[in-house]
N, C-alpha and C positions, 0 to 999 in steps of 0.2 A: 420763071418755073425754078431754077435753082434757088432763088431766095425763098421760094415756099418750102423747097424740101428741107432747107437748114432752119427754117421756123420750127417744122415738125420734130426733128431729130433734138433741139433745145427744149421742146416741150416734154420729151420723154424722159421719166425720172428713174435714175440709178438706183435699184433695189437690191443691190449685193450686200448691204448691211444686215439683211435679214438673215442670212446664213449663221454669222456669228453670234448675232442676238438669240436665235434659236438654240444654238449650241449651249449659251450661257444660261437660258432657261432651263434646259436639260438638266445641266448640272446642279442648278439650284434646287431643281425638283428632287434629285437624286439626293442632296445634302438633307432636305428636310425630311424625306423618307428615312434615311439613317438616323436624323435626331429623334425622329418620331419612335422608331423601334428600338432606341438607345435603352430604355428602361427594362426591356427584355433580353438584352445581350449581356453575356458574362465578359467579364474582364478580359479574358484571353481573345475572344472574339472580336472584342471591340478594338483591341491594340492590332490584331491583324487587319481589321478594315481600315483602321487609322493610318497604319504604314502604307497599305495600298493606295489609299486616296492622297496622302502626302506626298507620294513618289509622283503621282499624276500632277496634283495641283501644288505645284512649288511656289516659293514667293511668301515670306511673312509666317506668322505663327496663327494658328488658330485651335478651335477646340479639338480639332482631330489629332493634334500633337501632344494632347495630354495622356499620361499612360491610363488613367482610368475617368471614365466618364463621371461627371460632378455628382449625379445621385449615387454612383458605386462608392466614391470617396466616403459621402455621408453615411452611407449603409455601413461601410466598413468601420467608421469611427465608432458609431452606435454599437455594433457587435462587439468591438473590443472593448468598449466600456462595460458592457453587460457581462463579457467573459471575465474581466478583471473583478467586477463585483461578485460573480459567481464564486470565483476563486478564493475572494477573500471570505465569502460565508463559509465556503468549505473548510477553509483553515480554521476559522473561528469555532465552527461545529467540532472539528478534530481536537483543537485544544480544550473545549468543554468536555469532550469525550474523555480525553486523558486525565483532565482534573477529576472528574466523577470517578474514573475508574481508579486513581489513585487513592482518592478518599476511601472507597470502598475497601481495597486492600489494607489500607491503614486500620480500617476497622476490625478486618479479621486478623490483623497482626497484633492489634491491643487486646482483642479476645485471647489469642493463643498464648500472647506474653502473661496476661492474668491467670491463664490455666497453669503456666510454667511456675509462676512465682507460687501459687496455692499447694502445687505437688512437689516443690523444692527440686525442680528438674533442670535449674538453670545451667548446670554442667552436664546435661545429657541431650537436652532439647533446645535449640536455637532457631530463631527467626531473623531475616535478612531481607530488605526490600531491594531488589536489584532492578535492573532495566528490564529484565524478562519477565519479572513478576515477584510474587512473594516465596521466598525460599525457606522452607522448614528442614532444619538438619537434625536427624538423629543419629547418635553415634552408635556402632554396633553392638557394644557391650551391654547397651540396655535393652536390646531386642534378641541377639543371638548369642549362642555359645561359639566359642572359637572354632572356625571351620566348619561351622554348619550353617543352614540356611533356613530352617524351620524357626518362626518366632516362639521364643520360650513362653511356657503355660502362663508364668508370673506377669509376663509383659502383653499378653492377648488383651487385656482388659484396657491397658495404656493404648495401644493401637485402635482399639473401638472408641475411646473417648476422643482420640485424634480425629476420628472419622466424623464425630458430631461437629468438631469445628470446621470441618471442610463443607459442611451444608450451606449453601449460599442461593441467593435468588437475586437475578439469574444464575444457573449454574455455571462454573468455569471449567475449563479442561485443566486436568492435574496429570504431570508426568512424574514418575516416581522412578528414580534411578539409584542403582546400588554401586558401590565403590568399595575397592579394597586397598589394602598397602600392596608392596612389591615383594612380599614375602613369597615365594613360589608355593603352591598347593596342588597335591595329585593324592587323591584318595580314592576309594571305591565309589563315593558319591560325585565327586567334581574332578574334572581334569585340568582346570584352570582357574584363575582368579577371576576371569571374564565369566566363566559358568556359575562361579559361585555368587558373584555381583548380581547376575540378571536373575537367579533363583531367590535371592532375597528380596530383589524388588517385586517380584510376581508374587511372593508370599505375603509381603506387606499389603499389597494391593488388594489380594483376596479377602484379608481381614477387614480392610476399609470398606470394601464393597458389600460386606455382610449388612451394612447399613442400608436399609430399603430407601431412604432418603436420596441416597447417590446414585447417579445415572451412570451406569458402566460405559455408555458410548463416551464419556467425558474423561476417562481414565486410561492411561498408558504406561507401561514399563519397560525399562531398558536397563542394561548392565554396562558400565565403563571398565570393570575390573581395577587396575591399578594406573590406569592411563589418564585419570584427571585428579591428579593429587591436589589437595590445599595445603599441604605441609610437606616439610623434608622427610623422606624416609630412612635417614641416617639415626634417628633417635626414636625412642619408644613412645614418647609424647607425639611427635610427627606421625608415626604409623598409626596411632590410635585414632588421631583426627582424620586420617585418611580412609579408614573403615568407618564407613558412613552409609546412612539411606537418607537420599533428599526427596522431599516432597514440593515440586513447583507447582504453585497455582498460577496460571497463565492470566493475563488480563482478559477481561469479557471481549469475545469476539475474535480471540486468537486460539489457533490450535497448533498441535505439534507439525502439522504439514506446512503452515506458512510462517514459522519461526524463522528468523534469519540465522 
């Protein structure tokens, strides 16, 4: 009887191994679910999940220990390459724009210089191509009497001819500024050099805008008084250079508000 009972116990199979096997299958299933959904995970969520699983599944390195999923790395490389290419294209377009704009301003400068030579105005009218744009300088004794802001009758035609030179396609923003020397002024019309310089700029602008081909929206006027000299006020020659009206033709697409 005892022998038969012992035989039955030997025939009984130990099934305790099924528990860890089932746990392993569950973990593998969870891993494949994560890998399947990896394409829709952003990098931050992936790193969070990776950190959580690596804390649980210790020992060795695996895909969960990478900071980015493989397809995310590939996607990032492609995006970076596209971004670099886009930036290079933008830079090239900007260089071409600057070159084209410079050529256009050069053409305007040549046209004005030809006019200056024809009218023998080299000592009164000057052009300079600066980083801000094309600067046309008019010394005050060609337009104004001393201490006055009204353009002289004999010089109105000159201002009108200058307006013809400012007709451009496309139109550019133009800033007209008045400047004086540092000799104080105070009369019944003006209480300061600043006041005088502003009115001179405004009066020049009014004559220019009598040309219907010019758009008033593209023009502005300002006065600096004696505060932006181009020469020393210690000599008569220097003071004469400082008494001036400047016409600044800005590059296309630039206006007074976004000037540096």
